[in-house]
mmCIF file of the N, C-alpha and C atoms, coordinates in Angstrom:
data_MODEL
# 
_entry.id   MODEL 
# 
loop_
_atom_site.group_PDB 
_atom_site.id 
_atom_site.type_symbol 
_atom_site.label_atom_id 
_atom_site.label_alt_id 
_atom_site.label_comp_id 
_atom_site.label_asym_id 
_atom_site.label_entity_id 
_atom_site.label_seq_id 
_atom_site.pdbx_PDB_ins_code 
_atom_site.Cartn_x 
_atom_site.Cartn_y 
_atom_site.Cartn_z 
_atom_site.occupancy 
_atom_site.B_iso_or_equiv 
_atom_site.pdbx_formal_charge 
_atom_site.auth_seq_id 
_atom_site.auth_comp_id 
_atom_site.auth_asym_id 
_atom_site.auth_atom_id 
_atom_site.pdbx_PDB_model_num 
ATOM 1   N N  . MET A 1 1  ? 0.824  -1.195 0.000   1.00 0.00 ? 1  MET A N  1 
ATOM 2   C CA . MET A 1 1  ? 0.000  0.000  0.000   1.00 0.00 ? 1  MET A CA 1 
ATOM 3   C C  . MET A 1 1  ? 0.870  1.261  0.000   1.00 0.00 ? 1  MET A C  1 
ATOM 4   N N  . ALA A 1 2  ? 1.863  1.315  0.903   1.00 0.00 ? 2  ALA A N  1 
ATOM 5   C CA . ALA A 1 2  ? 2.749  2.479  0.959   1.00 0.00 ? 2  ALA A CA 1 
ATOM 6   C C  . ALA A 1 2  ? 3.557  2.601  -0.325  1.00 0.00 ? 2  ALA A C  1 
ATOM 7   N N  . GLU A 1 3  ? 3.898  1.468  -0.921  1.00 0.00 ? 3  GLU A N  1 
ATOM 8   C CA . GLU A 1 3  ? 4.667  1.482  -2.155  1.00 0.00 ? 3  GLU A CA 1 
ATOM 9   C C  . GLU A 1 3  ? 3.867  2.117  -3.287  1.00 0.00 ? 3  GLU A C  1 
ATOM 10  N N  . ASN A 1 4  ? 2.575  1.847  -3.334  1.00 0.00 ? 4  ASN A N  1 
ATOM 11  C CA . ASN A 1 4  ? 1.720  2.438  -4.364  1.00 0.00 ? 4  ASN A CA 1 
ATOM 12  C C  . ASN A 1 4  ? 1.650  3.953  -4.218  1.00 0.00 ? 4  ASN A C  1 
ATOM 13  N N  . LYS A 1 5  ? 1.543  4.453  -2.995  1.00 0.00 ? 5  LYS A N  1 
ATOM 14  C CA . LYS A 1 5  ? 1.489  5.893  -2.765  1.00 0.00 ? 5  LYS A CA 1 
ATOM 15  C C  . LYS A 1 5  ? 2.795  6.547  -3.188  1.00 0.00 ? 5  LYS A C  1 
ATOM 16  N N  . LYS A 1 6  ? 3.911  5.893  -2.877  1.00 0.00 ? 6  LYS A N  1 
ATOM 17  C CA . LYS A 1 6  ? 5.213  6.443  -3.205  1.00 0.00 ? 6  LYS A CA 1 
ATOM 18  C C  . LYS A 1 6  ? 5.398  6.525  -4.716  1.00 0.00 ? 6  LYS A C  1 
ATOM 19  N N  . SER A 1 7  ? 5.031  5.478  -5.427  1.00 0.00 ? 7  SER A N  1 
ATOM 20  C CA . SER A 1 7  ? 5.201  5.502  -6.875  1.00 0.00 ? 7  SER A CA 1 
ATOM 21  C C  . SER A 1 7  ? 4.224  6.471  -7.522  1.00 0.00 ? 7  SER A C  1 
ATOM 22  N N  . ALA A 1 8  ? 3.026  6.631  -6.944  1.00 0.00 ? 8  ALA A N  1 
ATOM 23  C CA . ALA A 1 8  ? 2.046  7.568  -7.477  1.00 0.00 ? 8  ALA A CA 1 
ATOM 24  C C  . ALA A 1 8  ? 2.556  9.003  -7.352  1.00 0.00 ? 8  ALA A C  1 
ATOM 25  N N  . LYS A 1 9  ? 3.228  9.313  -6.253  1.00 0.00 ? 9  LYS A N  1 
ATOM 26  C CA . LYS A 1 9  ? 3.764  10.665 -6.058  1.00 0.00 ? 9  LYS A CA 1 
ATOM 27  C C  . LYS A 1 9  ? 4.849  10.977 -7.079  1.00 0.00 ? 9  LYS A C  1 
ATOM 28  N N  . LYS A 1 10 ? 5.631  10.002 -7.449  1.00 0.00 ? 10 LYS A N  1 
ATOM 29  C CA . LYS A 1 10 ? 6.709  10.223 -8.413  1.00 0.00 ? 10 LYS A CA 1 
ATOM 30  C C  . LYS A 1 10 ? 6.164  10.546 -9.797  1.00 0.00 ? 10 LYS A C  1 
ATOM 31  N N  . ASN A 1 11 ? 4.977  10.077 -10.106 1.00 0.00 ? 11 ASN A N  1 
ATOM 32  C CA . ASN A 1 11 ? 4.397  10.301 -11.422 1.00 0.00 ? 11 ASN A CA 1 
ATOM 33  C C  . ASN A 1 11 ? 3.750  11.672 -11.562 1.00 0.00 ? 11 ASN A C  1 
ATOM 34  N N  . VAL A 1 12 ? 3.579  12.395 -10.455 1.00 0.00 ? 12 VAL A N  1 
ATOM 35  C CA . VAL A 1 12 ? 2.959  13.706 -10.503 1.00 0.00 ? 12 VAL A CA 1 
ATOM 36  C C  . VAL A 1 12 ? 4.001  14.724 -10.938 1.00 0.00 ? 12 VAL A C  1 
ATOM 37  N N  . LYS A 1 13 ? 3.665  15.502 -11.957 1.00 0.00 ? 13 LYS A N  1 
ATOM 38  C CA . LYS A 1 13 ? 4.611  16.487 -12.495 1.00 0.00 ? 13 LYS A CA 1 
ATOM 39  C C  . LYS A 1 13 ? 4.846  17.609 -11.484 1.00 0.00 ? 13 LYS A C  1 
ATOM 40  N N  . GLY A 1 14 ? 6.102  17.998 -11.315 1.00 0.00 ? 14 GLY A N  1 
ATOM 41  C CA . GLY A 1 14 ? 6.437  19.130 -10.462 1.00 0.00 ? 14 GLY A CA 1 
ATOM 42  C C  . GLY A 1 14 ? 6.662  18.796 -8.997  1.00 0.00 ? 14 GLY A C  1 
ATOM 43  N N  . THR A 1 15 ? 6.608  17.544 -8.616  1.00 0.00 ? 15 THR A N  1 
ATOM 44  C CA . THR A 1 15 ? 6.842  17.203 -7.210  1.00 0.00 ? 15 THR A CA 1 
ATOM 45  C C  . THR A 1 15 ? 8.179  16.492 -7.081  1.00 0.00 ? 15 THR A C  1 
ATOM 46  N N  . MET A 1 16 ? 8.754  16.623 -5.911  1.00 0.00 ? 16 MET A N  1 
ATOM 47  C CA . MET A 1 16 ? 9.987  15.902 -5.624  1.00 0.00 ? 16 MET A CA 1 
ATOM 48  C C  . MET A 1 16 ? 9.952  15.465 -4.167  1.00 0.00 ? 16 MET A C  1 
ATOM 49  N N  . THR A 1 17 ? 10.735 14.450 -3.862  1.00 0.00 ? 17 THR A N  1 
ATOM 50  C CA . THR A 1 17 ? 10.805 13.972 -2.492  1.00 0.00 ? 17 THR A CA 1 
ATOM 51  C C  . THR A 1 17 ? 11.676 14.910 -1.669  1.00 0.00 ? 17 THR A C  1 
ATOM 52  N N  . VAL A 1 18 ? 11.605 14.766 -0.370  1.00 0.00 ? 18 VAL A N  1 
ATOM 53  C CA . VAL A 1 18 ? 12.450 15.565 0.518   1.00 0.00 ? 18 VAL A CA 1 
ATOM 54  C C  . VAL A 1 18 ? 13.916 15.259 0.233   1.00 0.00 ? 18 VAL A C  1 
ATOM 55  N N  . GLN A 1 19 ? 14.201 14.003 -0.033  1.00 0.00 ? 19 GLN A N  1 
ATOM 56  C CA . GLN A 1 19 ? 15.571 13.605 -0.336  1.00 0.00 ? 19 GLN A CA 1 
ATOM 57  C C  . GLN A 1 19 ? 16.071 14.303 -1.602  1.00 0.00 ? 19 GLN A C  1 
ATOM 58  N N  . GLU A 1 20 ? 15.240 14.322 -2.632  1.00 0.00 ? 20 GLU A N  1 
ATOM 59  C CA . GLU A 1 20 ? 15.623 14.982 -3.881  1.00 0.00 ? 20 GLU A CA 1 
ATOM 60  C C  . GLU A 1 20 ? 15.829 16.483 -3.673  1.00 0.00 ? 20 GLU A C  1 
ATOM 61  N N  . ALA A 1 21 ? 14.954 17.102 -2.905  1.00 0.00 ? 21 ALA A N  1 
ATOM 62  C CA . ALA A 1 21 ? 15.071 18.540 -2.634  1.00 0.00 ? 21 ALA A CA 1 
ATOM 63  C C  . ALA A 1 21 ? 16.351 18.840 -1.863  1.00 0.00 ? 21 ALA A C  1 
ATOM 64  N N  . GLY A 1 22 ? 16.670 18.009 -0.882  1.00 0.00 ? 22 GLY A N  1 
ATOM 65  C CA . GLY A 1 22 ? 17.895 18.198 -0.106  1.00 0.00 ? 22 GLY A CA 1 
ATOM 66  C C  . GLY A 1 22 ? 19.132 18.057 -0.948  1.00 0.00 ? 22 GLY A C  1 
ATOM 67  N N  . ARG A 1 23 ? 19.133 17.069 -1.815  1.00 0.00 ? 23 ARG A N  1 
ATOM 68  C CA . ARG A 1 23 ? 20.278 16.867 -2.702  1.00 0.00 ? 23 ARG A CA 1 
ATOM 69  C C  . ARG A 1 23 ? 20.442 18.064 -3.634  1.00 0.00 ? 23 ARG A C  1 
ATOM 70  N N  . LYS A 1 24 ? 19.336 18.533 -4.194  1.00 0.00 ? 24 LYS A N  1 
ATOM 71  C CA . LYS A 1 24 ? 19.382 19.671 -5.110  1.00 0.00 ? 24 LYS A CA 1 
ATOM 72  C C  . LYS A 1 24 ? 19.900 20.928 -4.392  1.00 0.00 ? 24 LYS A C  1 
ATOM 73  N N  . GLY A 1 25 ? 19.412 21.177 -3.191  1.00 0.00 ? 25 GLY A N  1 
ATOM 74  C CA . GLY A 1 25 ? 19.860 22.335 -2.414  1.00 0.00 ? 25 GLY A CA 1 
ATOM 75  C C  . GLY A 1 25 ? 21.312 22.234 -2.013  1.00 0.00 ? 25 GLY A C  1 
ATOM 76  N N  . GLY A 1 26 ? 21.734 21.042 -1.638  1.00 0.00 ? 26 GLY A N  1 
ATOM 77  C CA . GLY A 1 26 ? 23.126 20.836 -1.256  1.00 0.00 ? 26 GLY A CA 1 
ATOM 78  C C  . GLY A 1 26 ? 24.080 21.046 -2.412  1.00 0.00 ? 26 GLY A C  1 
ATOM 79  N N  . MET A 1 27 ? 23.683 20.579 -3.580  1.00 0.00 ? 27 MET A N  1 
ATOM 80  C CA . MET A 1 27 ? 24.528 20.753 -4.757  1.00 0.00 ? 27 MET A CA 1 
ATOM 81  C C  . MET A 1 27 ? 24.624 22.233 -5.135  1.00 0.00 ? 27 MET A C  1 
ATOM 82  N N  . LYS A 1 28 ? 23.530 22.957 -5.024  1.00 0.00 ? 28 LYS A N  1 
ATOM 83  C CA . LYS A 1 28 ? 23.537 24.394 -5.345  1.00 0.00 ? 28 LYS A CA 1 
ATOM 84  C C  . LYS A 1 28 ? 24.419 25.147 -4.345  1.00 0.00 ? 28 LYS A C  1 
ATOM 85  N N  . THR A 1 29 ? 24.309 24.793 -3.063  1.00 0.00 ? 29 THR A N  1 
ATOM 86  C CA . THR A 1 29 ? 25.141 25.433 -2.040  1.00 0.00 ? 29 THR A CA 1 
ATOM 87  C C  . THR A 1 29 ? 26.614 25.166 -2.306  1.00 0.00 ? 29 THR A C  1 
ATOM 88  N N  . ALA A 1 30 ? 26.934 23.942 -2.670  1.00 0.00 ? 30 ALA A N  1 
ATOM 89  C CA . ALA A 1 30 ? 28.325 23.594 -2.964  1.00 0.00 ? 30 ALA A CA 1 
ATOM 90  C C  . ALA A 1 30 ? 28.849 24.401 -4.143  1.00 0.00 ? 30 ALA A C  1 
ATOM 91  N N  . GLN A 1 31 ? 28.011 24.610 -5.146  1.00 0.00 ? 31 GLN A N  1 
ATOM 92  C CA . GLN A 1 31 ? 28.436 25.382 -6.321  1.00 0.00 ? 31 GLN A CA 1 
ATOM 93  C C  . GLN A 1 31 ? 28.666 26.847 -5.976  1.00 0.00 ? 31 GLN A C  1 
ATOM 94  N N  . THR A 1 32 ? 27.796 27.414 -5.154  1.00 0.00 ? 32 THR A N  1 
ATOM 95  C CA . THR A 1 32 ? 27.887 28.851 -4.877  1.00 0.00 ? 32 THR A CA 1 
ATOM 96  C C  . THR A 1 32 ? 28.903 29.183 -3.796  1.00 0.00 ? 32 THR A C  1 
ATOM 97  N N  . HIS A 1 33 ? 29.085 28.315 -2.814  1.00 0.00 ? 33 HIS A N  1 
ATOM 98  C CA . HIS A 1 33 ? 29.947 28.642 -1.677  1.00 0.00 ? 33 HIS A CA 1 
ATOM 99  C C  . HIS A 1 33 ? 31.296 27.941 -1.683  1.00 0.00 ? 33 HIS A C  1 
ATOM 100 N N  . GLY A 1 34 ? 31.388 26.765 -2.223  1.00 0.00 ? 34 GLY A N  1 
ATOM 101 C CA . GLY A 1 34 ? 32.660 26.060 -2.326  1.00 0.00 ? 34 GLY A CA 1 
ATOM 102 C C  . GLY A 1 34 ? 33.061 25.307 -1.069  1.00 0.00 ? 34 GLY A C  1 
ATOM 103 N N  . LYS A 1 35 ? 34.213 24.681 -1.145  1.00 0.00 ? 35 LYS A N  1 
ATOM 104 C CA . LYS A 1 35 ? 34.742 23.821 -0.087  1.00 0.00 ? 35 LYS A CA 1 
ATOM 105 C C  . LYS A 1 35 ? 35.007 24.583 1.212   1.00 0.00 ? 35 LYS A C  1 
ATOM 106 N N  . GLU A 1 36 ? 35.492 25.794 1.116   1.00 0.00 ? 36 GLU A N  1 
ATOM 107 C CA . GLU A 1 36 ? 35.838 26.573 2.309   1.00 0.00 ? 36 GLU A CA 1 
ATOM 108 C C  . GLU A 1 36 ? 34.610 26.812 3.195   1.00 0.00 ? 36 GLU A C  1 
ATOM 109 N N  . PHE A 1 37 ? 33.466 27.008 2.571   1.00 0.00 ? 37 PHE A N  1 
ATOM 110 C CA . PHE A 1 37 ? 32.222 27.221 3.312   1.00 0.00 ? 37 PHE A CA 1 
ATOM 111 C C  . PHE A 1 37 ? 31.934 26.027 4.213   1.00 0.00 ? 37 PHE A C  1 
ATOM 112 N N  . TYR A 1 38 ? 32.026 24.835 3.644   1.00 0.00 ? 38 TYR A N  1 
ATOM 113 C CA . TYR A 1 38 ? 31.755 23.630 4.426   1.00 0.00 ? 38 TYR A CA 1 
ATOM 114 C C  . TYR A 1 38 ? 32.795 23.428 5.522   1.00 0.00 ? 38 TYR A C  1 
ATOM 115 N N  . GLU A 1 39 ? 34.039 23.759 5.248   1.00 0.00 ? 39 GLU A N  1 
ATOM 116 C CA . GLU A 1 39 ? 35.078 23.654 6.269   1.00 0.00 ? 39 GLU A CA 1 
ATOM 117 C C  . GLU A 1 39 ? 34.787 24.596 7.431   1.00 0.00 ? 39 GLU A C  1 
ATOM 118 N N  . GLU A 1 40 ? 34.368 25.823 7.101   1.00 0.00 ? 40 GLU A N  1 
ATOM 119 C CA . GLU A 1 40 ? 34.086 26.820 8.137   1.00 0.00 ? 40 GLU A CA 1 
ATOM 120 C C  . GLU A 1 40 ? 32.888 26.428 9.003   1.00 0.00 ? 40 GLU A C  1 
ATOM 121 N N  . ILE A 1 41 ? 31.794 26.010 8.370   1.00 0.00 ? 41 ILE A N  1 
ATOM 122 C CA . ILE A 1 41 ? 30.624 25.661 9.175   1.00 0.00 ? 41 ILE A CA 1 
ATOM 123 C C  . ILE A 1 41 ? 30.863 24.378 9.957   1.00 0.00 ? 41 ILE A C  1 
ATOM 124 N N  . GLY A 1 42 ? 31.684 23.480 9.410   1.00 0.00 ? 42 GLY A N  1 
ATOM 125 C CA . GLY A 1 42 ? 32.042 22.268 10.142  1.00 0.00 ? 42 GLY A CA 1 
ATOM 126 C C  . GLY A 1 42 ? 32.847 22.598 11.389  1.00 0.00 ? 42 GLY A C  1 
ATOM 127 N N  . HIS A 1 43 ? 33.759 23.531 11.258  1.00 0.00 ? 43 HIS A N  1 
ATOM 128 C CA . HIS A 1 43 ? 34.582 23.950 12.395  1.00 0.00 ? 43 HIS A CA 1 
ATOM 129 C C  . HIS A 1 43 ? 33.715 24.615 13.465  1.00 0.00 ? 43 HIS A C  1 
ATOM 130 N N  . LYS A 1 44 ? 32.819 25.505 13.038  1.00 0.00 ? 44 LYS A N  1 
ATOM 131 C CA . LYS A 1 44 ? 31.919 26.176 13.986  1.00 0.00 ? 44 LYS A CA 1 
ATOM 132 C C  . LYS A 1 44 ? 31.060 25.167 14.730  1.00 0.00 ? 44 LYS A C  1 
ATOM 133 N N  . GLY A 1 45 ? 30.545 24.193 14.003  1.00 0.00 ? 45 GLY A N  1 
ATOM 134 C CA . GLY A 1 45 ? 29.719 23.162 14.629  1.00 0.00 ? 45 GLY A CA 1 
ATOM 135 C C  . GLY A 1 45 ? 30.506 22.351 15.637  1.00 0.00 ? 45 GLY A C  1 
ATOM 136 N N  . GLY A 1 46 ? 31.738 22.004 15.278  1.00 0.00 ? 46 GLY A N  1 
ATOM 137 C CA . GLY A 1 46 ? 32.590 21.237 16.190  1.00 0.00 ? 46 GLY A CA 1 
ATOM 138 C C  . GLY A 1 46 ? 32.918 22.012 17.450  1.00 0.00 ? 46 GLY A C  1 
ATOM 139 N N  . GLN A 1 47 ? 33.166 23.301 17.318  1.00 0.00 ? 47 GLN A N  1 
ATOM 140 C CA . GLN A 1 47 ? 33.459 24.135 18.482  1.00 0.00 ? 47 GLN A CA 1 
ATOM 141 C C  . GLN A 1 47 ? 32.244 24.212 19.398  1.00 0.00 ? 47 GLN A C  1 
ATOM 142 N N  . ARG A 1 48 ? 31.060 24.318 18.817  1.00 0.00 ? 48 ARG A N  1 
ATOM 143 C CA . ARG A 1 48 ? 29.838 24.406 19.621  1.00 0.00 ? 48 ARG A CA 1 
ATOM 144 C C  . ARG A 1 48 ? 29.604 23.097 20.372  1.00 0.00 ? 48 ARG A C  1 
ATOM 145 N N  . VAL A 1 49 ? 29.837 21.982 19.725  1.00 0.00 ? 49 VAL A N  1 
ATOM 146 C CA . VAL A 1 49 ? 29.690 20.684 20.391  1.00 0.00 ? 49 VAL A CA 1 
ATOM 147 C C  . VAL A 1 49 ? 30.669 20.590 21.555  1.00 0.00 ? 49 VAL A C  1 
ATOM 148 N N  . LYS A 1 50 ? 31.883 21.052 21.348  1.00 0.00 ? 50 LYS A N  1 
ATOM 149 C CA . LYS A 1 50 ? 32.903 21.043 22.409  1.00 0.00 ? 50 LYS A CA 1 
ATOM 150 C C  . LYS A 1 50 ? 32.427 21.867 23.606  1.00 0.00 ? 50 LYS A C  1 
ATOM 151 N N  . GLU A 1 51 ? 31.853 23.060 23.331  1.00 0.00 ? 51 GLU A N  1 
ATOM 152 C CA . GLU A 1 51 ? 31.330 23.911 24.405  1.00 0.00 ? 51 GLU A CA 1 
ATOM 153 C C  . GLU A 1 51 ? 30.195 23.218 25.155  1.00 0.00 ? 51 GLU A C  1 
ATOM 154 N N  . LEU A 1 52 ? 29.305 22.586 24.438  1.00 0.00 ? 52 LEU A N  1 
ATOM 155 C CA . LEU A 1 52 ? 28.165 21.911 25.070  1.00 0.00 ? 52 LEU A CA 1 
ATOM 156 C C  . LEU A 1 52 ? 28.617 20.751 25.951  1.00 0.00 ? 52 LEU A C  1 
ATOM 157 N N  . ILE A 1 53 ? 29.636 20.032 25.509  1.00 0.00 ? 53 ILE A N  1 
ATOM 158 C CA . ILE A 1 53 ? 30.171 18.931 26.310  1.00 0.00 ? 53 ILE A CA 1 
ATOM 159 C C  . ILE A 1 53 ? 30.754 19.473 27.613  1.00 0.00 ? 53 ILE A C  1 
ATOM 160 N N  . GLU A 1 54 ? 31.507 20.549 27.528  1.00 0.00 ? 54 GLU A N  1 
ATOM 161 C CA . GLU A 1 54 ? 32.087 21.160 28.727  1.00 0.00 ? 54 GLU A CA 1 
ATOM 162 C C  . GLU A 1 54 ? 30.995 21.648 29.679  1.00 0.00 ? 54 GLU A C  1 
ATOM 163 N N  . GLU A 1 55 ? 29.954 22.281 29.131  1.00 0.00 ? 55 GLU A N  1 
ATOM 164 C CA . GLU A 1 55 ? 28.841 22.744 29.966  1.00 0.00 ? 55 GLU A CA 1 
ATOM 165 C C  . GLU A 1 55 ? 28.164 21.568 30.664  1.00 0.00 ? 55 GLU A C  1 
ATOM 166 N N  . GLY A 1 56 ? 28.014 20.469 29.942  1.00 0.00 ? 56 GLY A N  1 
ATOM 167 C CA . GLY A 1 56 ? 27.405 19.275 30.523  1.00 0.00 ? 56 GLY A CA 1 
ATOM 168 C C  . GLY A 1 56 ? 28.241 18.696 31.647  1.00 0.00 ? 56 GLY A C  1 
ATOM 169 N N  . LYS A 1 57 ? 29.548 18.667 31.451  1.00 0.00 ? 57 LYS A N  1 
ATOM 170 C CA . LYS A 1 57 ? 30.452 18.158 32.489  1.00 0.00 ? 57 LYS A CA 1 
ATOM 171 C C  . LYS A 1 57 ? 30.385 19.022 33.744  1.00 0.00 ? 57 LYS A C  1 
ATOM 172 N N  . LYS A 1 58 ? 30.349 20.359 33.549  1.00 0.00 ? 58 LYS A N  1 
ATOM 173 C CA . LYS A 1 58 ? 30.272 21.267 34.689  1.00 0.00 ? 58 LYS A CA 1 
ATOM 174 C C  . LYS A 1 58 ? 28.950 21.094 35.432  1.00 0.00 ? 58 LYS A C  1 
ATOM 175 N N  . ALA A 1 59 ? 27.858 20.962 34.688  1.00 0.00 ? 59 ALA A N  1 
ATOM 176 C CA . ALA A 1 59 ? 26.540 20.789 35.308  1.00 0.00 ? 59 ALA A CA 1 
ATOM 177 C C  . ALA A 1 59 ? 26.475 19.469 36.073  1.00 0.00 ? 59 ALA A C  1 
ATOM 178 N N  . LYS A 1 60 ? 27.076 18.433 35.528  1.00 0.00 ? 60 LYS A N  1 
ATOM 179 C CA . LYS A 1 60 ? 27.080 17.130 36.190  1.00 0.00 ? 60 LYS A CA 1 
ATOM 180 C C  . LYS A 1 60 ? 27.901 17.194 37.487  1.00 0.00 ? 60 LYS A C  1 
ATOM 181 N N  . ALA A 1 61 ? 29.044 17.868 37.438  1.00 0.00 ? 61 ALA A N  1 
ATOM 182 C CA . ALA A 1 61 ? 29.885 18.013 38.637  1.00 0.00 ? 61 ALA A CA 1 
ATOM 183 C C  . ALA A 1 61 ? 29.158 18.831 39.695  1.00 0.00 ? 61 ALA A C  1 
ATOM 184 N N  . LYS A 1 62 ? 28.506 19.889 39.282  1.00 0.00 ? 62 LYS A N  1 
ATOM 185 C CA . LYS A 1 62 ? 27.763 20.728 40.221  1.00 0.00 ? 62 LYS A CA 1 
ATOM 186 C C  . LYS A 1 62 ? 26.610 19.952 40.851  1.00 0.00 ? 62 LYS A C  1 
ATOM 187 N N  . SER A 1 63 ? 25.937 19.147 40.065  1.00 0.00 ? 63 SER A N  1 
ATOM 188 C CA . SER A 1 63 ? 24.837 18.325 40.555  1.00 0.00 ? 63 SER A CA 1 
ATOM 189 C C  . SER A 1 63 ? 25.336 17.297 41.580  1.00 0.00 ? 63 SER A C  1 
ATOM 190 N N  . ALA A 1 64 ? 26.499 16.720 41.314  1.00 0.00 ? 64 ALA A N  1 
ATOM 191 C CA . ALA A 1 64 ? 27.078 15.727 42.224  1.00 0.00 ? 64 ALA A CA 1 
ATOM 192 C C  . ALA A 1 64 ? 27.485 16.376 43.549  1.00 0.00 ? 64 ALA A C  1 
ATOM 193 N N  . GLU A 1 65 ? 27.933 17.628 43.514  1.00 0.00 ? 65 GLU A N  1 
ATOM 194 C CA . GLU A 1 65 ? 28.316 18.348 44.729  1.00 0.00 ? 65 GLU A CA 1 
ATOM 195 C C  . GLU A 1 65 ? 27.103 18.626 45.606  1.00 0.00 ? 65 GLU A C  1 
ATOM 196 N N  . ASN A 1 66 ? 25.975 18.911 44.972  1.00 0.00 ? 66 ASN A N  1 
ATOM 197 C CA . ASN A 1 66 ? 24.758 19.269 45.711  1.00 0.00 ? 66 ASN A CA 1 
ATOM 198 C C  . ASN A 1 66 ? 24.061 18.067 46.332  1.00 0.00 ? 66 ASN A C  1 
ATOM 199 N N  . GLN A 1 67 ? 24.448 16.871 45.979  1.00 0.00 ? 67 GLN A N  1 
ATOM 200 C CA . GLN A 1 67 ? 23.773 15.693 46.534  1.00 0.00 ? 67 GLN A CA 1 
ATOM 201 C C  . GLN A 1 67 ? 24.419 15.196 47.762  1.00 0.00 ? 67 GLN A C  1 
# 
């Protein structure tokens, strides 16, 4: 049943799946911004994750002190 709905959607003109839209947007971003853009946002994301881990460790230590 789900397979029929999926194939029916593909036959409708002008529609695309979320996966297709994401791929199309990603390819356009890569063309306009280049490799450096992805390196920069990757670095920013990694730094933010590092900060969140440190905040979590501090909160856990503080919680352990209060018990």
